[in-house]
N, C-alpha and C positions, 0 to 999 in steps of 0.2 A: 470564354470562344463565342461569340453572339449567336444566336438562334437563328439557321437557314433557311428555316420552316416550320407551319407550325401543324398540328401533332396531336392525336389522341394516342397514347396506348394500352397493352392487359399486355400483366405480365406472364409467365407461364404459371402455369396454373401448382403443376409443379416442381423442385426444389431440383434447379439443375447449374452450377458455379453459373457454366458458358453456353446456354440458350440458343435457338437458332432461330435466325429472324426473319422477324417476314414483310419484308411490305408495301402497307396496301393504297393504293396508287388510284385517283375516281376519274369520273371522266368528266366533259368540258360543263361547266354551268354547275356540278356537284359542286359539295364537299368533303372534308375527311368522314364527317356521323357516317356516309350514306353505310360507302365499304366496313368501313369501325361498325355495321351491323351482322357482319356475319365471323365479330369479330370468338361470340359464343358458343359457336359451330366449329370451329376449328379446332387444330389437334392445342393437346396441354400443350408440353412443352415449345412452344413457340413461344419468346417475345416478340409481340403483333406491337404494328408501330403504323398509325391509320394520315397522310401527309395532307397537306391544305396543296393545293397548289397556289405559285404564287401570281399570277394572276385577277386579279381582280378584278368581277366582268362585272356583280351587281352586287346586291344583298344574298349572302348566305350563300356567295354563289361562282368557284374561280374553273380557274382553266391553268392548265402548262406553257398553252402558248394561244396566237391568236390565227386562227384558218379564215380564209375570206374567196366567197364563191361568187367574184363575180365575172370570175372568167366559164363558169359556168364546172372547172371543174377545182375538188380542195385547196389553198396555196397558202401555203405554210409558213408561218413565220417563223426563218428557219436558225436567227438570230437569240429568236423567245424559245427554241426546240436545245439548245446547246444551252444557255445560261439554267435553263432548270436540270439539264443532265445533269451538272456544273453541280447546281444547288443539290444535288437530289446525293452526290459522292461528299460535300463539305457534313452533309448529314448525318452519313457514316461515323464520320471521327467526330461531327458533336452526338452523339448519340455516348462514342465513349467514354465522353465525362462520367457517367451519371448511371452507366448501362453498359453489366455484364453480357457480352455476347460471343456471338462463336464467330470469327472475323472467315470461316470460310466455311461458314452454313451461312448466308443470304439468299434469303429469298425475295422476289418480288408478283407482286400479283394483283395488276391493272386492271380497272373496264375503260372499251372504248379506247378515250384517248389518254388511261392513264399503262391503258394494255399496249401505245403505242409508246409508251417513255420508256414501259420496261422489259420491253427484245430495243428497245439504243440502247437504254442502258450496260444488258443483261450478254448483248453482243458486241455493244463498240466496249468492255470494262470487265474479259470474261473471267476475269482474277481479281474483282471483285463482289460478279454475280457466282450462285449458284446454281442458282431456278428461276426461271423462269412460266411467272404464268398467264396469260392470254384472251383474257375474256373476250369476245367481242372487241377483236381492237385488225391491224397490218403492221405494212412495216415499212416502215421510211426506205423510199428506193434509194433517196437523197442518202437516207444510211445507208443503205445495201452495198453502195459504191465504197463505203473508208473499213471493212469490216475486215475482219483479217481470220483470215483462217492458221488458225493459232491451237496448241494441245487444251489450253485452257476450253476454245470452246468445243470441243467432241467433248469434255465431257457433262456441257449445257445435260441439267432434265428440265423439258421444257414443259407441257400446257397445251392447247392449244384448244377454244369450246366456242363455237361463232350457234347460230338459229338459223335457218335454212331460209327464216323468213325478217332478217336483220334488212329495214330501211335504209336508215343511215349511213355505215357500213358493209359492202353482198358479201354474202360468205366469199364471193370468192377470193377475198383478200386473203379469209388463211385457207385458201386452198391453195393461193397464190407463196405463201411462205413456205405451210409444209414442204411443196415444191421443191419452193432453196433450199427450208433446210434439209432435209434429203438428197440436195445435193451434190452437197460437202459433206455429208455422212454425218449428219445431226439427223436420228428418231424420232420425234419429238407424240408423245401425245397427245391426239387426233379425234375431236369426235365432232359429230356434227348436229345442231338439234330442233323440232320441231318450234322454233321459236319466233318472237322477232329479237327488236333489239332492245334487249334485256336477263339477265340470271335466272332463271330459275329454278326450281326447288333439283329438276334432275340434274343439270348443270353443278351445284353445290355436291352433291350428294357424293357426283363420282369425283368431282377434285379434291373431297376431305379423304375419300378410299383413294386416290391417286399420294398423297400427302403423304400421309401410313405410308404407305407401298415403301414411298423416295424414303422419309423419315428411317422403318426398319433398315435399312440398308446400309446406315453409315454406324451399328450397332448391333 
């Protein structure tokens, strides 16, 4: 099987036959090294894979889909977003060829456009993804319309953090996702911070604590 996406990997720091898997998805214009810098802080039991978006925007600059602002509002390339979703699911199959992981314990963590992709695959394919971590992201309205409310969806573990001073993606996007999830019966972990469009130390601390707590529930 051909490699669907470029990636960096951190193996679990403890001996587990089938570890939980955490996918890291960068924001637009970044690359797989960005969120991978957080890997050393994340729980030891995870097999961590930081993925590179398939769209080349420039030197060491990648994305998951193109966004145009010609109308003043962000207009996304839905075909590219759909193709990126497919590549992420294909990657899960590819990874199995060389690395053992618990297929019932797959988490996805994204920042900005990576958070948007995390929502997309986690909510549209809830049987594949156990947990969604959305850092400074939003849920695409086009995808919200095709989400199927199922038992798998109700089991989702969701962490949402967003800066109140974010000028790239307004905190209103995060509030809207929270409201939507609660309306269908899902209670996400939700926290706002006095921050712009970035990940600060406080966000990371809360994320790590949340992950540790959720992982402990499995054992």
